[in-house]
N, C-alpha and C positions, 0 to 999 in steps of 0.2 A: 712685423708679423706678416707674411704672405698673405695678401687675401685675393678673392676674383678682382675688385677694383684695381689693386696696385698691378695684378697681372696684364689687364687689360691698357694699363696705363703705357708699362713697359714694353706691349706688344706697337701700340698708337706711337711711341716715341721713335720705336725701330723704324716703323714705316712711314711715318712723317720727317723724320729727322730734326724738331725741334721739340721742345715743350710747350710753347708755345704753340702749334699747330696738332699737337697732343691733345692739350686741354681743349682747343676747341674741337677736337672730333667726339671729344671723351662728353665736352658740354660741363667743365670744370672752371674755375678762377685759375691762373697762373699759380698764385702762391701754394693755392691746394693741391696743385700736380706736383710742386717742386719739393712739398713736403712729403706727398704719397712717394715719390721717388724715393728721398733720403732713406724715407722707412723702407722701403722695400730692398736697398743696398745695405742700409743697418741689417736689416734680417736676415739676410743671404750673405753678410758678412764679404762682399767685396764691391768693386766697382763697375756698373757696367757700362757704360756710356764716357768715351772721351770728350771732354768738354773745348770745343773752338770756337769763342765767341759766343753764338746762339748756336751751333751745328751741334748736334750729338752724333759719334761714331761710335757701335757697338765694340766692346774691350773683346777680349778672346774670353771670359767669362761671360758676358754679355750672349759672343754667338752661341757657346755651348749652353744656353741656359735658355733662349728662345725659343726654341721647336716645344720645349718642355712646356713652358708657356703658353704656345698656340694651343698644345693638345691639351691644357686644362682648361682654357676658355671653350674650346671647341667642347669637351666631354660636357661642360655645363649648360650649354647651348642644347646637347643631346640629351639632357637628363630632363631637363625643362618641355623638349619635342616630345618627348616619353610620355612626359605626365598630362599632356595633353593631349594625347593620342586616349590614354588609358581614363582621362575625365570622358574623351566624346566616346568611347567604345568601338571605335572603330581606328584602323591605320593613315586614316586622315588624305595624306598627297603624297604621292610619290614623283620624285624629281629624277627624270631619265634623261639621260645623254647618251643620244646615239650615231656614231661613226656613221660615213655615207652610204656605204655599202649594206650594213643592218637598216638602216633609215628606210632603202627604198628593196630592201628583200624578205628581212626578218620581220620588222617590225609591225606592218598588218596583219601580219597572220596569229602573231603572238599578241597584240593587241584584241584582234578577236576572240581569240581564246580565254584570255584572261576576264573582257567584258562576258564572254559568252558562259564563264565559271560561276556567275553570279556577284562577281566582286564591288562594292561601294568604294572603295578608293578611289581616288582623281590622281589623272595621270596627267602630267605635263613632260615635254617632249623639247629638249633641244639638242640641234642636230649640229655637226662639225667635226675636224679634226681630231682623232683620239687624243693626241698630246692636250690639247687645249682642252678637252672635256677630261681627263685623267686630273688636271691641273685643279679644274674646277670641283672636284670629287673631291681631292683632298681637302680644299678649302672649305666642303661642306655645304657648297653651293649646290650639287647635285646628290641624289639618295644611291643612283646606280647606273653604271655606263657600260653598254654593250657594244663593243669596238675592237679594232682589229689591234691586238697587243703586240704584233712586230715581233720583232726580237729582244726584246727589253730583258731583262733578266727579272727575276722576282723580285716583287718589294713586299718586305714584309708587312710594311704599313697599309698594304690593301690585299686583301682575299678575292680569288679569279676562282671560276669556273669553264674548263676549255668548252667552245662550242666544236664542230667537225671545223677540221680545215678545207680553205677554197684556193682552188687555184685559177691563174688567171686566162681569160678568153677573149679574143679580139671578133670585131666586127666592121663593115662599112656599109656606105648607103647603097642599093641598087645600082649598078651601072658603072660603078666604081671602079676606075684603071686597074686597080689592083686585080680584080676580078678577071679580066684580061692579061695578066701576068706581067703587069706593070710592076717593076721591083718596089716591094714595102717602104726600104727608106729613101724613097723618093716622098714620103710624106710623112707630114706629124702626126705625133698622137693626140687624143683627147682622154683626159682620165683625171679620177679622184686618187690616186694612188700618190703619196708624198712623192716628188723626183728625186729624192736622195735616196729613197730604198728601190727605185727604179737603177740609179745607178752602180747599188749594190749589186741588183740581180737585171743584168741587162734581158732587155727583148733577144729573141730567138736571131732577129736580123738587126743592121746597124740603124740605131734610130738617134736623131738628134735630140735637143730638148722638147717637152711636150709642148706644144701648141696651144692646148687648151687645157686649165687644172681647174676644177670645180668639184665643191662639195658637193653637189647635186647630180645624181644622176640621170634624172629625166633630163634637164638642161642638157647634159652632154648627149645624151643620146639626141635629142631634136636640135644640136648643132651639126652632131655626125650625117643627120639623117638631109641636112644641106649644105654639105661641104666636103672634099676630099682627107680629112682628118679619119684617121682609125681609131676607134673607141677601143680602151682595154678596161676591164673590169673583170671582179672575180665572177666565175661560173653563174653561181646562182643566181645572182643580179643579172647578168647577162641573161639566163633564160628568160628571165621575167621582162627583159629590155626586148627579145626575139619576139616575143608574146604582143606587144604592146607596140610596138614600133616597127617600120619598114625598113628593118637591116638584114645582111646578110653575113654568117658567122665564116670568120676564115678559119681553114682545118691548120691542123699542126700544133705544136706546144710553141705558147709565148714567151715564157720567160720561168726560171726555176722559182721565181718570187711565190711563195704561199701564202696566201691571207688567214692570221691564225686571229679570227674573233674568239670572245669571251665576254664573260658576265664577270664583272667588275663593283666591287664596295669597299669602301674602308673596313680594315680590318677590327676598330675599335667602334662601329656603329652601332645607334641599339637592333635587338633582334626587334624584326618587322614580319609581321605574317603575310603582308600584302605584298612585302617585298620580294618573299621568296615563293610567292603563287608566280609571282612574273618570271621571275625566273625557271620556274616550271614551264611556262608557257613557251618560254624561248627553246629552252633543252626539247620541247614537244615540237616545233615546228621541222 
C-alpha cells in the first residue's frame, strides 16, 4: 500500500543512497525502513533500487516514479500549509525569491505598494541568481520568484506572468578614460548577468571575460565608482544607480541581450490571495 510514509522513505533512499542513512533522516529503525521499502516495492509491483552492498541505485522504474513521489509529498506539505493559513485567517508568510535586477530596481517599490495596501502577510526575501531561486521554488522552499527567465523554454510545472522586457545599459565613473574616447575593449566589465548569457549575446564592443560578477548591484556600482570597470545593468537598474551613485552613462547600444523578468510560482501551489496581491504590486511598478 502506498502511503506518505513510504513515499518519504523512497525519496530519502534516493537522496541519501543507503537505507541506513534514509532511516536516520526519517528517525526510524533500519528494520522498519527495510520493511516499509519492501512493502512499497510490493505495492508498486517492481524493484525501485538495485542493491550493491549497502548502496542503493535507482532502477528504471525508480527513476520514473521518483518525480511523482516528490510531487505527492510536496502536495501533502502544501495541504498542511493551506490548512494552517485557513486556521490563522490569513496567508501568513510569503517566501519571495528576487533576482539581482529585481531586488535592486522593482522590489522596493513593490514592497511599498504591498504594505501600503494594508496586507498583514509577512514577507521574507532571498536574493540570488535566477536559476538557483527557481530550483528552490521547485523544492517548495520559496512561494514566488521574480527574476529573469532568460530564454528558457516554458516549464509546465511553473506558472509565469511576464513583466516588461529590459534592455542593457552601461556606465562608468566620472573621469573614466572611455569618456575621453579610449577604446571600450581596453576595460573589464562588472555585471550580475551570467557570463554565459553575455557570450550568447556579445557586447557591442569586443570585451573579455567579466572582471567582476556579483548578485548585488549596489556592490557593483560602488566598485565601478572607484575603478575603471564598465558597469553593465538592465536599464531600470541603471536608472536607479545613476540617481544614487556618481556614475556617467555611456551612449549607444550595449548588447542585443534582453532581460525578461517574470513572476514565477509552482503551477500546483495552493491559491494565495497574498501572493496574488504581491504579484499585482510588481505588475503596477
